ROSE-4610 file (N, C-alpha, C; in Angstrom, 1 decimal, always signed):
// ROSE-4610
residu = [X/X/X/X/X/X/X/X/X/X/X/X/X/X/X/X/X/X/X/X/X/X/X/X/X/X/X/X/X/X/X/X/X/X/X/X/X/X/X/X/X/X/X/X/X/X/X/X/X/X/X/X/X/X/X/X/X/X/X/X/X/X/X/X/X/X/X/X/X/X/X/X/X/X/X/X/X/X/X/X/X/X/X/X/X/X/X/X/X/X/X/X/X/X/X/X/X/X/X/X/X/X/X/X/X/X/X/X/X/X/X/X/X/X/X/X/X/X/X/X/X/X/X/X/X/X/X/X/X/X/X/X/X/X/X/X/X/X/X/X/X/X/X/X/X/X/X/X/X/X/X/X/X/X/X/X/X/X/X/X/X/X/X/X/X/X/X/X/X/X/X/X/X/X/X/X/X/X/X/X/X/X/X/X/X/X/X/X/X/X/X/X/X/X/X/X/X/X/X/X/X/X/X/X/X/X/X/X/X/X/X/X/X/X/X/X/X/X/X/X/X/X/X/X/X/X/X/X/X/X/X/X/X/X/X/X/X/X/X/X/X/X/X/X/X/X/X/X/X/X/X/X/X/X/X/X/X/X/X/X/X/X/X/X/X/X/X/X/X/X/X/X/X/X/X/X/X/X/X/X/X/X/X/X/X/X/X/X/X/X/X/X/X/X/X/X/X/X/X/X/X/X/X/X/X/X/X/X/X/X/X/X/X/X/X/X/X/X/X/X/X/X/X/X/X/X/X/X/X/X/X/X/X/X/X/X/X/X/X/X/X/X/X/X/X/X/X/X/X/X/X/X/X/X/X/X/X/X/X/X/X/X/X/X/X/X/X/X/X/X/X/X/X/X/X/X/X/X/X/X/X/X/X/X/X/X/X/X/X/X/X/X/X/X/X/X/X/X/X/X/X/X/X/X/X/X/X/X/X/X/X/X/X/X/X/X/X/X/X/X/X/X/X/X/X/X/X/X/X/X/X/X/X/X/X/X/X/X/X/X/X/X/X/X/X/X/X/X/X/X/X/X/X/X/X/X/X/X/X/X/X/X/X/X/X/X/X/X/X/X/X/X/X/X/X/X/X/X/X/X/X/X/X/X/X/X/X/X/X/X/X/X/X/X/X/X/X/X/X/X/X/X/X/X/X/X/X/X/X/X/X/X/X/X/X/X/X/X/X/X/X/X/X/X/X/X/X/X/X/X/X/X/X/X/X/X/X/X/X/X/X/X/X/X/X/X/X/X/X/X/X/X/X/X/X/X/X/X/X/X/X/X/X/X/X/X/X/X/X/X/X/X/X/X/X/X/X/X/X/X/X/X/X/X/X/X/X/X/X/X/X/X/X/X/X/X/X/X/X/X/X/X/X/X/X/X/X/X/X/X/X/X/X/X/X/X/X/X/X/X/X/X/X/X/X/X/X/X/X/X/X/X/X/X/X/X/X/X/X/X/X/X]
num = [1/1/1/2/2/2/3/3/3/4/4/4/5/5/5/6/6/6/7/7/7/8/8/8/9/9/9/10/10/10/11/11/11/12/12/12/13/13/13/14/14/14/15/15/15/16/16/16/17/17/17/18/18/18/19/19/19/20/20/20/21/21/21/22/22/22/23/23/23/24/24/24/25/25/25/26/26/26/27/27/27/28/28/28/29/29/29/30/30/30/31/31/31/32/32/32/33/33/33/34/34/34/35/35/35/36/36/36/37/37/37/38/38/38/39/39/39/40/40/40/41/41/41/42/42/42/43/43/43/44/44/44/45/45/45/46/46/46/47/47/47/48/48/48/49/49/49/50/50/50/51/51/51/52/52/52/53/53/53/54/54/54/55/55/55/56/56/56/57/57/57/58/58/58/59/59/59/60/60/60/61/61/61/62/62/62/63/63/63/64/64/64/65/65/65/66/66/66/67/67/67/68/68/68/69/69/69/70/70/70/71/71/71/72/72/72/73/73/73/74/74/74/75/75/75/76/76/76/77/77/77/78/78/78/79/79/79/80/80/80/81/81/81/82/82/82/83/83/83/84/84/84/85/85/85/86/86/86/87/87/87/88/88/88/89/89/89/90/90/90/91/91/91/92/92/92/93/93/93/94/94/94/95/95/95/96/96/96/97/97/97/98/98/98/99/99/99/100/100/100/101/101/101/102/102/102/103/103/103/104/104/104/105/105/105/106/106/106/107/107/107/108/108/108/109/109/109/110/110/110/111/111/111/112/112/112/113/113/113/114/114/114/115/115/115/116/116/116/117/117/117/118/118/118/119/119/119/120/120/120/121/121/121/122/122/122/123/123/123/124/124/124/125/125/125/126/126/126/127/127/127/128/128/128/129/129/129/130/130/130/131/131/131/132/132/132/133/133/133/134/134/134/135/135/135/136/136/136/137/137/137/138/138/138/139/139/139/140/140/140/141/141/141/142/142/142/143/143/143/144/144/144/145/145/145/146/146/146/147/147/147/148/148/148/149/149/149/150/150/150/151/151/151/152/152/152/153/153/153/154/154/154/155/155/155/156/156/156/157/157/157/158/158/158/159/159/159/160/160/160/161/161/161/162/162/162/163/163/163/164/164/164/165/165/165/166/166/166/167/167/167/168/168/168/169/169/169/170/170/170/171/171/171/172/172/172/173/173/173/174/174/174/175/175/175/176/176/176/177/177/177/178/178/178/179/179/179/180/180/180/181/181/181/182/182/182/183/183/183/184/184/184/185/185/185/186/186/186/187/187/187/188/188/188/189/189/189/190/190/190/191/191/191/192/192/192/193/193/193/194/194/194/195/195/195/196/196/196/197/197/197/198/198/198/199/199/199/200/200/200/201/201/201/202/202/202/203/203/203/204/204/204/205/205/205/206/206/206/207/207/207/208/208/208/209/209/209/210/210/210/211/211/211/212/212/212/213/213/213/214/214/214]
x = [+77.3/+78.2/+77.6/+76.8/+76.1/+75.0/+74.2/+73.2/+74.3/+75.1/+76.0/+76.5/+77.3/+77.5/+76.5/+75.8/+74.2/+74.0/+74.2/+73.7/+75.1/+76.3/+77.4/+77.7/+77.1/+77.0/+75.8/+75.4/+73.5/+73.8/+74.8/+74.5/+75.7/+76.9/+77.7/+77.0/+76.9/+75.8/+74.9/+73.9/+72.6/+72.4/+73.9/+74.0/+74.8/+75.3/+76.1/+75.6/+74.7/+73.6/+72.8/+72.4/+71.2/+72.7/+73.4/+74.5/+74.7/+74.9/+75.4/+73.7/+72.3/+71.7/+71.1/+71.3/+71.2/+72.0/+73.6/+74.3/+74.1/+73.1/+73.2/+72.1/+70.9/+70.0/+70.4/+71.4/+71.9/+72.7/+73.4/+74.6/+73.5/+72.7/+71.3/+70.7/+70.1/+69.3/+67.9/+67.9/+66.4/+65.8/+66.9/+66.2/+65.2/+65.6/+64.9/+63.2/+63.3/+62.3/+61.7/+62.0/+61.0/+60.7/+61.5/+61.3/+60.0/+59.7/+58.5/+57.5/+57.6/+56.3/+56.0/+57.1/+57.0/+58.7/+58.2/+59.4/+60.9/+61.5/+63.0/+63.5/+62.5/+62.5/+62.3/+60.4/+59.9/+60.6/+61.4/+61.7/+63.6/+64.2/+65.2/+64.9/+63.8/+63.1/+62.6/+61.8/+61.0/+62.6/+63.8/+64.6/+65.2/+65.7/+66.3/+65.3/+64.1/+63.0/+63.1/+62.9/+62.6/+63.8/+65.3/+66.6/+66.8/+65.9/+66.1/+65.4/+63.8/+63.2/+63.7/+64.4/+65.0/+65.9/+67.0/+67.3/+66.6/+66.2/+64.9/+64.5/+63.9/+63.2/+64.5/+66.0/+67.3/+67.4/+67.3/+67.6/+66.9/+65.2/+64.1/+64.1/+64.6/+65.2/+66.2/+67.7/+68.6/+67.7/+67.1/+66.5/+65.8/+64.9/+64.3/+64.8/+66.2/+66.9/+67.4/+67.8/+68.9/+68.1/+66.8/+65.7/+65.6/+65.4/+65.4/+66.0/+67.4/+69.0/+68.7/+68.9/+68.7/+67.7/+66.7/+65.5/+66.5/+66.7/+67.4/+69.0/+69.5/+70.8/+70.1/+69.2/+68.3/+68.1/+67.9/+66.7/+67.7/+68.9/+70.4/+70.7/+71.0/+72.6/+71.7/+70.3/+69.5/+70.0/+70.4/+71.1/+72.4/+73.6/+74.4/+74.4/+74.6/+74.9/+76.1/+76.5/+77.6/+76.9/+76.4/+75.9/+74.1/+73.7/+72.6/+73.4/+74.3/+74.0/+75.0/+75.7/+76.1/+74.5/+73.7/+72.2/+71.6/+71.7/+71.0/+71.9/+73.3/+74.1/+73.7/+73.2/+73.3/+71.8/+71.2/+69.2/+69.5/+70.4/+70.3/+70.8/+71.8/+72.6/+71.9/+70.5/+69.9/+68.6/+68.0/+67.1/+67.6/+69.3/+69.5/+69.6/+69.1/+68.9/+67.7/+67.0/+66.2/+66.1/+65.3/+64.9/+64.3/+63.4/+61.9/+62.8/+63.4/+64.4/+65.5/+65.8/+67.2/+66.4/+65.7/+64.8/+64.2/+63.7/+63.1/+63.9/+65.1/+66.4/+67.3/+67.4/+68.2/+67.4/+65.5/+65.3/+65.3/+65.3/+65.7/+67.0/+67.8/+69.0/+69.5/+68.9/+68.8/+68.3/+67.5/+66.5/+67.3/+67.3/+67.9/+69.7/+70.3/+72.0/+71.9/+70.6/+70.2/+69.9/+69.2/+68.5/+69.4/+70.5/+70.9/+72.3/+73.0/+73.8/+73.7/+72.3/+71.7/+71.5/+71.1/+70.8/+72.1/+73.2/+74.3/+75.2/+74.7/+75.3/+74.5/+73.2/+72.4/+72.7/+73.4/+73.8/+75.5/+75.9/+77.4/+76.4/+76.0/+75.7/+74.9/+74.2/+74.1/+75.1/+76.1/+76.9/+78.3/+78.2/+79.4/+79.1/+79.4/+79.3/+79.9/+80.7/+81.4/+82.3/+81.8/+82.1/+83.6/+84.1/+86.2/+85.8/+84.9/+85.1/+84.2/+83.6/+83.7/+84.1/+85.3/+86.3/+86.8/+86.6/+87.3/+85.8/+85.1/+83.7/+83.5/+83.6/+83.6/+84.4/+85.8/+86.3/+86.6/+86.1/+85.8/+84.5/+83.7/+82.1/+82.5/+84.1/+84.4/+84.8/+85.9/+86.7/+85.6/+84.9/+83.6/+83.4/+82.7/+82.0/+82.8/+84.6/+85.5/+85.7/+85.5/+86.0/+84.4/+83.3/+82.1/+82.6/+83.4/+83.1/+84.0/+85.3/+86.2/+85.9/+85.5/+84.9/+83.7/+83.1/+82.3/+82.6/+83.7/+84.4/+85.6/+85.9/+86.7/+85.5/+84.1/+83.2/+82.4/+82.9/+82.9/+83.5/+85.1/+85.3/+85.3/+84.5/+84.6/+83.4/+82.3/+80.8/+80.6/+81.3/+80.9/+81.8/+82.8/+84.0/+83.4/+84.5/+83.7/+84.0/+84.7/+84.6/+83.1/+82.7/+81.8/+81.0/+80.8/+79.3/+79.3/+80.3/+80.4/+79.4/+80.1/+80.4/+78.8/+78.3/+76.9/+75.6/+76.1/+75.4/+75.3/+76.4/+77.1/+76.4/+75.5/+74.7/+75.3/+76.6/+77.5/+77.9/+78.0/+78.4/+77.4/+76.2/+75.8/+74.7/+74.7/+74.0/+74.8/+75.6/+77.0/+77.1/+77.7/+78.2/+77.1/+75.8/+74.6/+74.6/+74.2/+74.1/+75.2/+76.2/+77.3/+76.8/+76.7/+76.7/+74.9/+74.0/+72.9/+72.5/+73.5/+73.1/+73.5/+74.7/+75.3/+74.2/+73.1/+72.0/+71.9/+72.4/+72.5/+71.4/+71.7/+70.4/+69.6/+68.0/+67.3/+67.7/+68.5/+68.0/+68.9/+70.2/+71.3/+70.5/+69.6/+69.1/+68.2/+67.7/+66.3/+67.4/+68.1/+69.3/+69.5/+70.4/+70.7/+69.8/+68.7/+67.8/+67.3/+66.8/+66.5/+67.2/+68.7/+69.4/+69.9/+69.8/+70.0/+68.9/+67.3/+66.4/+66.2/+66.9/+66.8/+67.8/+69.0/+70.5/+69.8/+69.2/+68.9/+67.3/+66.9/+66.2/+67.0/+67.7/+68.6/+69.3/+69.9/+71.0/+69.8/+69.0/+67.8/+67.5/+67.1/+66.8/+68.2/+69.1/+70.6/+70.6/+70.6/+71.0/+69.8/+68.6/+67.3/+68.1/+68.2/+69.2/+70.1/+71.1/+72.3/+71.4/+70.2/+70.0/+69.3/+68.1/+67.8/+68.4]
y = [+119.5/+118.9/+117.7/+118.5/+117.1/+116.2/+116.9/+116.2/+115.0/+115.7/+114.5/+113.5/+113.9/+112.6/+112.3/+112.1/+111.1/+110.3/+111.0/+109.9/+108.5/+109.6/+108.8/+107.7/+107.7/+107.0/+105.4/+106.3/+105.6/+104.6/+105.2/+103.9/+103.1/+103.0/+101.9/+101.4/+102.3/+100.9/+99.9/+100.6/+99.8/+99.3/+99.6/+98.7/+97.6/+97.9/+96.5/+95.1/+96.2/+95.0/+94.1/+94.6/+94.5/+93.1/+93.6/+92.5/+90.9/+91.6/+90.8/+89.7/+90.4/+89.4/+88.7/+88.8/+87.7/+86.7/+87.4/+86.4/+85.2/+85.4/+84.7/+83.9/+84.3/+83.5/+82.5/+82.6/+82.1/+80.8/+81.4/+80.1/+79.3/+79.7/+79.2/+78.5/+78.4/+77.8/+78.4/+79.4/+79.8/+80.1/+81.1/+81.5/+80.2/+79.3/+78.2/+78.2/+78.0/+78.2/+79.6/+80.7/+82.1/+82.0/+81.7/+81.7/+81.1/+80.0/+79.2/+79.8/+81.0/+82.0/+83.2/+83.8/+85.1/+84.9/+85.9/+85.9/+86.4/+85.9/+86.7/+88.0/+88.8/+90.4/+90.4/+90.1/+90.6/+90.7/+89.8/+89.5/+90.3/+90.5/+91.0/+93.2/+93.8/+94.6/+95.3/+93.6/+93.8/+93.9/+93.5/+93.5/+94.6/+95.5/+96.7/+97.8/+97.7/+98.8/+98.7/+97.3/+97.0/+97.6/+97.2/+97.5/+99.1/+99.6/+101.3/+101.7/+101.6/+102.2/+101.4/+100.6/+100.7/+101.5/+101.5/+103.2/+104.7/+104.6/+106.0/+106.4/+104.7/+105.0/+105.3/+104.8/+105.4/+106.9/+107.6/+108.7/+109.6/+109.3/+110.6/+110.4/+109.2/+108.8/+109.9/+109.9/+110.9/+112.4/+112.9/+114.1/+114.1/+113.1/+113.2/+113.8/+113.2/+113.1/+114.5/+115.0/+116.1/+117.7/+117.1/+118.3/+118.2/+117.2/+117.3/+117.9/+117.1/+117.7/+119.4/+119.9/+121.2/+121.9/+121.1/+122.0/+122.5/+121.0/+120.9/+122.0/+121.9/+122.7/+124.1/+125.0/+126.1/+126.5/+125.7/+125.9/+126.2/+124.9/+125.4/+126.3/+126.8/+127.4/+128.9/+129.4/+130.5/+131.6/+131.7/+132.8/+133.4/+131.9/+132.6/+133.8/+134.9/+136.0/+135.3/+134.5/+134.0/+132.5/+132.2/+131.0/+131.5/+132.5/+132.8/+133.7/+134.2/+135.2/+134.0/+133.1/+131.9/+131.0/+130.7/+130.3/+131.5/+133.0/+133.3/+133.3/+133.5/+133.6/+132.3/+130.9/+129.7/+129.8/+130.4/+130.4/+131.2/+132.8/+133.0/+133.3/+131.7/+131.2/+130.5/+129.9/+128.8/+129.3/+130.2/+131.0/+131.5/+131.7/+132.1/+131.2/+129.6/+128.6/+128.5/+128.0/+127.5/+126.1/+125.3/+124.8/+123.5/+124.0/+123.4/+122.7/+123.5/+123.0/+121.9/+122.6/+121.6/+120.3/+120.4/+118.8/+118.0/+118.8/+117.9/+117.2/+117.8/+116.9/+116.1/+116.4/+116.0/+114.1/+113.9/+113.1/+112.3/+112.9/+112.2/+111.8/+112.3/+111.6/+111.2/+111.1/+110.2/+108.4/+108.3/+107.6/+106.9/+108.0/+107.2/+106.5/+107.3/+106.5/+105.5/+105.6/+104.0/+103.0/+103.4/+102.0/+102.1/+102.4/+101.8/+101.3/+101.8/+100.8/+100.0/+100.1/+98.6/+97.5/+97.7/+97.0/+96.0/+97.1/+96.5/+95.6/+96.0/+94.9/+94.1/+94.1/+93.2/+92.0/+92.2/+91.3/+90.9/+91.4/+91.3/+90.2/+89.8/+89.1/+87.9/+87.6/+86.7/+85.9/+87.0/+85.7/+85.7/+85.7/+84.9/+84.2/+83.3/+82.3/+82.8/+83.4/+83.9/+85.2/+85.7/+87.2/+87.8/+86.2/+86.9/+87.2/+86.4/+86.9/+88.3/+89.0/+90.3/+91.8/+91.0/+92.1/+92.6/+91.5/+92.5/+92.6/+92.6/+92.8/+94.1/+94.6/+95.8/+97.0/+96.1/+97.7/+98.5/+98.3/+99.4/+100.1/+99.8/+100.2/+101.6/+101.0/+101.7/+102.7/+102.3/+103.6/+104.7/+104.1/+105.1/+106.0/+105.5/+106.0/+107.3/+106.7/+107.7/+108.7/+108.5/+109.6/+110.6/+110.2/+111.2/+111.9/+111.6/+112.2/+113.5/+113.1/+114.1/+115.0/+114.5/+115.6/+116.7/+116.4/+117.2/+118.0/+117.3/+118.8/+119.6/+118.8/+119.9/+121.0/+119.9/+120.9/+122.6/+122.3/+123.5/+124.3/+124.7/+125.5/+125.8/+124.9/+125.7/+124.6/+125.2/+124.5/+124.3/+125.5/+125.7/+124.9/+124.2/+123.6/+122.2/+122.0/+120.5/+119.5/+119.3/+118.1/+117.7/+119.4/+119.4/+119.1/+119.5/+119.3/+117.8/+117.0/+116.3/+114.8/+115.2/+114.4/+115.1/+115.9/+116.1/+115.3/+114.3/+114.5/+112.8/+112.6/+111.0/+110.0/+109.3/+108.3/+108.5/+107.6/+106.8/+107.9/+109.2/+110.5/+111.4/+111.4/+112.4/+112.5/+111.6/+112.0/+112.7/+112.6/+113.1/+114.5/+115.1/+116.1/+116.8/+116.2/+117.5/+118.5/+117.2/+117.9/+119.4/+119.2/+119.9/+121.5/+121.2/+122.4/+123.3/+122.0/+122.6/+124.6/+124.8/+126.0/+127.0/+126.8/+127.6/+127.9/+127.8/+128.2/+127.9/+126.8/+126.0/+125.7/+126.0/+125.9/+125.1/+125.0/+123.8/+122.5/+123.0/+121.3/+121.1/+121.2/+120.1/+119.6/+119.8/+119.7/+118.2/+118.7/+117.9/+116.4/+116.9/+116.1/+114.7/+115.6/+114.8/+113.8/+114.0/+113.5/+112.5/+112.7/+112.0/+110.6/+111.2/+110.2/+108.9/+109.2/+108.8/+107.7/+107.9/+107.1/+105.8/+106.5/+105.6/+104.5/+105.3/+104.1/+103.0/+103.5/+102.5/+101.7/+101.7/+101.1/+100.1/+100.4/+99.3/+98.4/+99.6/+98.3/+97.4/+98.0/+96.6/+95.6/+95.9/+95.1/+93.4/+94.3/+93.4/+92.6/+93.3/+92.3/+91.7/+91.6/+91.2/+89.0/+89.5/+88.7/+88.0/+88.5/+87.8/+87.3/+88.1/+87.6/+86.0/+86.5/+85.1/+83.9]
z = [+95.6/+96.2/+96.9/+97.5/+98.7/+97.7/+97.0/+96.3/+95.4/+95.2/+93.8/+94.8/+96.6/+97.2/+97.0/+98.1/+97.8/+96.6/+94.8/+94.5/+94.0/+94.5/+94.1/+95.3/+96.8/+97.6/+97.3/+97.0/+96.9/+95.8/+94.1/+93.5/+93.7/+94.5/+94.9/+95.8/+97.0/+98.2/+97.6/+97.4/+96.8/+95.5/+94.7/+93.0/+93.9/+94.7/+95.5/+96.1/+96.5/+96.7/+96.3/+95.2/+94.4/+93.5/+93.2/+92.6/+93.6/+95.1/+95.8/+96.3/+96.1/+96.8/+95.1/+93.9/+92.9/+92.9/+93.2/+92.9/+94.3/+95.6/+96.6/+96.0/+95.4/+94.8/+94.0/+92.9/+91.9/+92.8/+93.7/+94.4/+95.3/+95.8/+96.5/+96.0/+94.7/+94.0/+94.3/+94.9/+95.7/+93.5/+92.9/+92.0/+91.1/+91.3/+90.7/+90.7/+91.7/+92.6/+92.1/+92.1/+92.0/+90.0/+89.3/+88.3/+87.7/+88.5/+88.4/+88.4/+89.1/+89.4/+88.7/+88.1/+87.7/+86.4/+85.5/+84.6/+85.2/+84.6/+85.1/+84.9/+83.8/+83.9/+85.1/+85.1/+86.7/+87.7/+87.9/+89.0/+89.3/+88.0/+88.3/+88.7/+87.6/+88.2/+89.6/+90.0/+91.4/+92.2/+92.3/+93.2/+93.1/+91.8/+91.7/+92.2/+91.9/+92.9/+94.2/+94.4/+96.0/+97.1/+95.9/+97.1/+96.9/+95.8/+95.5/+97.0/+96.7/+97.6/+99.3/+99.8/+100.8/+101.0/+100.0/+100.1/+100.3/+99.6/+99.2/+100.8/+101.6/+102.8/+103.6/+103.4/+105.0/+104.3/+103.3/+103.1/+103.6/+103.4/+104.3/+105.9/+106.0/+107.7/+108.2/+107.2/+107.5/+107.0/+106.4/+106.3/+107.7/+107.7/+109.2/+110.4/+110.3/+111.8/+111.5/+110.1/+110.0/+111.0/+110.2/+110.7/+111.8/+112.4/+114.4/+115.2/+114.3/+115.2/+115.1/+113.6/+113.4/+114.3/+114.7/+115.3/+117.3/+117.1/+118.5/+118.8/+117.8/+117.9/+118.2/+117.1/+116.8/+118.5/+119.2/+120.2/+121.8/+121.6/+122.1/+122.3/+120.6/+120.6/+120.3/+119.9/+119.1/+120.1/+120.9/+121.1/+120.9/+120.4/+119.6/+118.9/+118.4/+118.1/+116.2/+116.4/+115.7/+115.0/+115.0/+114.9/+113.9/+114.5/+114.2/+112.8/+112.8/+111.6/+110.4/+111.2/+110.0/+109.4/+110.0/+109.5/+108.6/+108.5/+108.2/+106.7/+106.6/+105.4/+104.9/+105.8/+104.8/+104.2/+105.2/+104.3/+103.2/+103.3/+102.0/+100.6/+101.1/+100.1/+99.1/+100.1/+99.8/+98.8/+99.2/+98.6/+97.5/+97.2/+95.6/+94.6/+95.0/+93.9/+94.2/+92.5/+92.8/+93.0/+94.4/+95.2/+94.4/+93.7/+92.8/+91.6/+90.4/+89.7/+90.1/+91.2/+91.2/+92.3/+93.0/+93.3/+92.5/+91.3/+90.4/+89.3/+89.2/+88.6/+89.4/+90.2/+90.9/+91.9/+91.6/+91.3/+90.3/+89.2/+87.7/+87.9/+88.1/+87.7/+89.0/+90.0/+91.2/+90.7/+90.2/+90.4/+88.6/+87.7/+86.6/+86.4/+87.7/+87.6/+88.2/+89.3/+90.1/+89.5/+88.2/+87.4/+86.3/+86.2/+85.2/+85.7/+87.0/+87.0/+88.3/+88.9/+89.3/+88.2/+87.0/+86.3/+85.9/+85.7/+85.3/+86.0/+88.1/+88.8/+88.7/+88.5/+88.0/+87.0/+86.5/+85.0/+85.4/+86.1/+86.9/+87.8/+88.8/+89.5/+88.8/+87.7/+87.0/+86.0/+86.2/+85.7/+86.0/+87.4/+88.0/+89.2/+89.5/+90.8/+92.2/+92.5/+93.3/+93.8/+94.8/+94.9/+94.7/+94.8/+94.3/+92.5/+92.2/+90.4/+90.1/+91.3/+90.9/+90.4/+91.0/+91.2/+89.9/+88.6/+87.6/+87.1/+87.3/+86.6/+87.4/+88.5/+89.4/+89.0/+88.5/+88.6/+87.7/+86.7/+85.4/+85.6/+86.3/+87.3/+88.0/+88.8/+90.3/+89.5/+88.5/+87.5/+86.8/+86.1/+85.6/+86.9/+88.1/+88.8/+89.6/+90.0/+90.4/+89.0/+88.3/+87.0/+86.7/+87.4/+87.1/+88.4/+89.7/+90.9/+90.5/+90.2/+89.7/+88.9/+88.2/+86.9/+87.3/+88.1/+88.6/+89.5/+90.3/+91.0/+90.5/+89.2/+88.2/+87.4/+87.7/+86.6/+87.9/+88.8/+89.9/+88.9/+88.8/+88.4/+86.7/+86.1/+84.6/+84.0/+84.7/+84.4/+82.9/+82.2/+80.7/+79.4/+80.4/+79.6/+78.7/+78.1/+77.0/+78.1/+79.0/+79.9/+80.6/+81.4/+82.0/+81.3/+79.8/+79.2/+78.5/+77.9/+77.7/+79.2/+79.8/+81.0/+81.6/+81.3/+81.8/+80.9/+79.5/+78.4/+78.4/+78.5/+78.5/+79.6/+79.3/+80.6/+81.5/+81.7/+82.6/+83.7/+83.8/+84.1/+84.4/+84.0/+83.5/+84.7/+85.6/+86.9/+88.1/+87.9/+89.1/+88.4/+86.8/+86.6/+86.5/+85.8/+85.7/+87.0/+88.0/+89.4/+89.8/+89.4/+89.6/+88.5/+88.1/+86.6/+86.7/+87.5/+87.6/+88.2/+89.0/+89.6/+88.9/+87.7/+86.4/+85.7/+85.7/+85.3/+83.2/+83.1/+82.5/+81.1/+79.7/+79.0/+79.2/+78.6/+78.6/+78.0/+76.6/+76.0/+76.4/+77.2/+77.9/+78.9/+79.6/+80.7/+80.0/+79.3/+78.6/+78.2/+77.1/+76.2/+77.3/+78.4/+79.7/+79.9/+80.8/+81.0/+79.9/+78.8/+77.6/+77.1/+77.4/+77.3/+77.8/+79.5/+80.9/+80.9/+80.3/+80.9/+79.2/+78.2/+77.0/+77.1/+77.7/+77.7/+78.8/+80.0/+81.1/+80.2/+79.6/+78.9/+78.0/+77.2/+76.5/+77.7/+78.5/+79.5/+80.1/+80.4/+81.0/+80.3/+79.0/+78.1/+78.0/+78.0/+77.7/+79.0/+80.1/+81.8/+81.7/+81.5/+81.6/+80.3/+79.2/+78.9/+79.2/+80.4/+80.8/+82.1/+82.5/+83.9/+83.6/+82.2/+81.9/+82.0]
């Protein structure tokens, strides 16, 4: 659930930044100078990747701070038996998970989900002239993201049900729902199909978004 919320918050926050950046460059006409030196597709990909790396850097900083805070808490409350027992239980639960597999698939879903939605946000930013106009385009995306989150929460209770299965395969919902299903040892072919469709869809959307952006 923690990794799922990270993907959800990252996509919504930094995807919106991509759209706002594209729209600002368009309305200020700065983009007309930039496209004289680079192709529109290169400019759009550079923007998406750049903003994505900013977000990843922020996540890394949060991770480092979390480790530091846990170290401080351990030194401060190390003698507390109740806290030690709780920490041991948490460590024991984490050891039952395949952290390497979870980390690898989280990275693939994290990158794929961000690239798909950032491409859509870039296309929206290129097709509107004011922030007020973005609401009509943003609403379907917000509905999709909220549906993905609720489908993921429901999948915790029934990870092999039809809703969990299809939402973990459909590229627009799979980055969130698949992360919920991973600890339940789903078949390998489902994981490969989900990742494959995710990146194939990204290629199609980035091509379509580049047409709008151009």
